[in-house]
C-alpha positions as CSV (number, residue, x, y, z in Angstrom):
1,M,-43.1,-8.6,52.3
2,L,-42.6,-11.0,49.4
3,I,-41.3,-14.6,50.2
4,N,-39.0,-15.7,47.7
5,R,-39.2,-19.2,49.0
6,I,-41.4,-21.9,50.1
7,V,-39.2,-24.3,51.6
8,I,-38.5,-23.9,55.4
9,Y,-35.2,-24.8,56.5
10,A,-33.8,-26.1,60.5
11,Q,-32.2,-22.0,60.5
12,D,-35.8,-20.6,60.1
13,I,-37.1,-23.0,63.0
14,M,-34.8,-22.2,65.3
15,I,-35.8,-19.1,64.6
16,F,-39.1,-19.5,65.3
17,T,-38.7,-21.6,68.4
18,G,-36.0,-20.3,69.5
19,R,-34.5,-23.6,70.5
20,S,-31.3,-25.2,69.1
21,R,-29.9,-26.0,66.0
22,S,-30.6,-30.3,66.9
23,Y,-34.4,-29.7,68.0
24,A,-35.0,-28.1,64.8
25,Y,-33.6,-30.8,62.5
26,N,-35.9,-33.9,64.9
27,V,-39.0,-31.4,64.2
28,L,-38.0,-31.9,60.1
29,N,-37.8,-35.2,60.9
30,R,-41.0,-35.5,62.7
31,V,-42.6,-34.2,60.2
32,R,-41.0,-35.8,57.3
33,K,-41.9,-39.1,58.7
34,K,-45.3,-37.9,59.4
35,L,-46.1,-37.3,55.4
36,G,-44.2,-40.2,54.2
37,K,-41.6,-37.9,52.7
38,G,-38.3,-39.1,51.9
39,K,-34.9,-38.6,53.6
40,H,-33.7,-35.7,51.4
41,S,-37.5,-34.3,50.8
42,L,-38.0,-30.8,51.4
43,I,-40.8,-29.8,53.9
44,T,-42.9,-26.6,52.9
45,F,-43.8,-23.4,55.3
46,Q,-47.3,-24.8,54.8
47,E,-46.8,-28.4,55.7
48,F,-44.5,-27.2,58.8
49,A,-47.4,-25.0,60.1
50,D,-50.3,-27.4,59.7
51,F,-48.4,-30.3,61.0
52,H,-47.8,-27.9,64.5
53,G,-51.2,-26.1,64.0
54,I,-50.7,-22.7,63.5
55,P,-51.9,-20.5,60.7
56,V,-48.8,-20.0,57.9
57,N,-49.1,-16.6,58.0
58,E,-47.8,-16.5,62.0
59,L,-45.3,-18.5,61.1
60,T,-44.1,-16.3,58.0
61,D,-44.8,-13.0,59.4
62,I,-41.6,-13.6,62.5
63,L,-39.5,-15.2,59.9
64,F,-39.6,-12.0,56.9
65,R,-40.9,-9.5,58.9
66,K,-38.4,-6.0,58.1
67,Q,-35.9,-5.5,60.4
């Protein structure tokens, strides 16, 4: 499937983990802090996957599978 974006959002993390919105924002903030990014910087799927030690293709397969 064609993926038209590379940026991960809180909603994606909520779908992937099954956790709450506040948890998803907390995770995004931890990734930003670890990478030394600013408060409003975007996080890519690759950066998120690397931070959590999961293959990026597993992440994208779950988020973008055909319904």
